[in-house]
C-alpha positions, 0 to 999 in steps of 0.5 A, spaced: 474 496 516 475 491 511 482 489 509 483 492 503 481 499 505 487 500 509 494 500 506 498 497 512 493 491 513 494 490 505 502 490 506 501 485 512 497 481 508 502 480 503 508 479 507 511 486 508 513 488 515 514 496 517 522 497 518 520 503 522 515 507 525 515 514 527 511 521 527 505 517 524 508 514 518 511 507 517 517 505 513 517 499 508 522 496 503 518 498 497 514 492 495 515 494 488 523 493 487 529 490 491 532 495 496 537 496 502 534 502 505 526 503 506 524 508 502 516 506 502 512 511 506 505 510 509 502 516 512 498 512 517 492 516 519 491 519 512 492 512 509 496 514 503 503 512 501 509 515 497 515 511 494 521 515 494 525 511 490 520 512 484 517 518 486 510 515 486 505 515 491 497 516 492 491 513 496 489 506 497 486 505 490 492 507 487 496 502 491 492 496 490 492 498 482 500 498 482 500 492 487 495 487 483 496 490 476 489 491 476 485 497 473 481 503 477 474 500 477 477 493 480 481 496 485 475 501 487 471 495 488 476 491 492 478 496 496 470 497 498 469 489 499 473 484 503 474 479 497 478 480 491 474 480 485 475 475 479 475 481 474 
């Protein structure tokens, strides 16, 4: 499994650490805004995310798109390889 195919690894690679883990989920402070309480949940086995602060969620591709501000084709390429592509 490459780094970009797993939400937890991608968060860790960008300096985000889980605030708590329980019942198969990891909770983080949102990587998309400042907050005091962790509201960003990753379901570990399903590799999906949900941000309770914004109501947004999805899979690794949608997370990659939002985190890096890239389009779907680039996100799909990057989540299938182990390197960021220039375009």
